[in-house]
Each structure stands twice: as structure tokens, then as C-alpha cells.
N, C-alpha and C positions, 0 to 999 in steps of 0.2 A: 453648512455647503449649499453656493446655488447652483441652477442646471446650470451657469454657464460657467463656472466655475470649473464643471468634471471636464469640461471639453477642453479645458487647459493641459490636463493631469494628464500624462506622458501616454503613450498605449501601450498594453502588456500583453505581448503576443501568447498564443499558447505553449507552456514548456514541451510539451509531444502529445503526440497522439494516445489516448484515454481509451483503454476495453472495460466492458462493463463481464466483471472476473469475481464468480459467487464461488467461494468454497467457505467449508467449515476447515477450522485452521489453530494452530495451538501456537500461543505466544508463553514465550522463554524470558521469563523479567530477572534471566540469574536467580543463585542462591536459593536453587531449585525450584522457586517461584513460578507457578505455571498458570494460565488464563487462555479463557476459550478466546479465540475471535471468529470473525464473521468476514473474508475479504470481501468487497465492492466491486474497485474498480483498478486498474492496473494498467501503469505507465512505463517506458524503459528506465526512467528513475525512481517511481516509489508505488508503494498502493496503498489504498482505504482501507480500513478496516475499521468494525462496530467491534467494541469492547465493551463489558458489563459494570468496568472502573475505570476515572478519569487516571491517566499515565499523565508523565514531568516531562515536560517538552525537553528535547535533547538525552531521554531515557533511552540508552542502547537495551534491544534485547533481539531474540531471533525469531521470523515466522515457521512453522513449520505446516506443510497442507500436502495435497495427493491433487494431481492433477494427472488426467488419462490421454494416450497420446499414442494412435495405432492400436488404439483396442489393450493398450497395457498400462497398468497407473504406476506413475511413478510418486515417490516421495521427494517434494522439494523442501530445504530451508536456507531463509534468507535472513542476512546480518544486516542488521539497520538500525536507524534512530527514530522518537518521536519529534516530528517534526511540527505538528499540529493538534489539540485534541480542543472536541465542540461537542456541549450534551446537543441532543437529537432526539428531545423529550422525551418517552417510555423508552423508545431504543437501546438507549444505552450511549454508548460516547464514539462521533467518530472521529479515529486518529490518522493521520498523515501517517506514513511508514515510509521513513528516508532509507533507501538501500544504499550500504556502505559500498559495498563490492561491484557498485556500476561502471565501472570500469578498465574490470579484471574481465578477459575475452571469452572464455566459459560463461560467465553472468550474462554478458551480450549472448549468448549462445543459447541461454538457456528461457532468458524472456519472448526469445524474438522467435524461440519453440511454443513459448504459452502463447503469446502471441498471435502466430501462426492456429493454432489452434483454436481459435476465440470466434466468433460472428464478427463483422463488421460494424 
């Protein structure tokens, strides 16, 4: 594709504000199969995480981690599915974790609470 062809492609607006969000997490892949994960960043609709093994796109899972709000540690768990999985050198696989309950009011409150605690 030539450079001038790129100018003809439709512009894609950023989907939402993303913030750096680094936490240790546990990924429940179902059938008592768990994996360690590290969160990378967060938006109101998804999280980016790092895992050791590749995951299938569309695979449903739940992600659990702790956050600290007002000097209290709170456990959180989100259900979702894998939207992409990319090998990142020796670090592992970067996975897009699309949140399933993103239209739920309590979900929006939890995400807003997380986003408020993070620096710009």
C-alpha cells in the first residue's frame, strides 16, 4: 500500500480514554483452569493484559484483581472475552479483554471508580 493510499482510508477515532493500569491478576479460563496475568491498561470497555500462553479469540473468561480506593483494598472480578492475542517478544502474549458487562450500571460505576483512582 502506497503512502497516498493511506490518506484514503477512513479515520478511526480513539474508542475511549485509556489509562495505564498495572496489577497482578488471575484469569479464570473455565473448568478450574486458571492463569496468572498482568494488567497493562484499562478503558471503560476493555483491559489489556499480559499472559504466558496464547488464548483463542472469542474465549470467555473472568479476570480478578485488587484495587485500592481510599486506603481500602477491594477485590474486583470482570467477565469478558478475548478480542485479540499478540506475541510480544519474551514478555508473553498481549491480550485484549473485552468486558461483557459494560452496559450494566454497576459495571460502569466500578470502572469509573478505577479510572478516578488512576493518574492522568
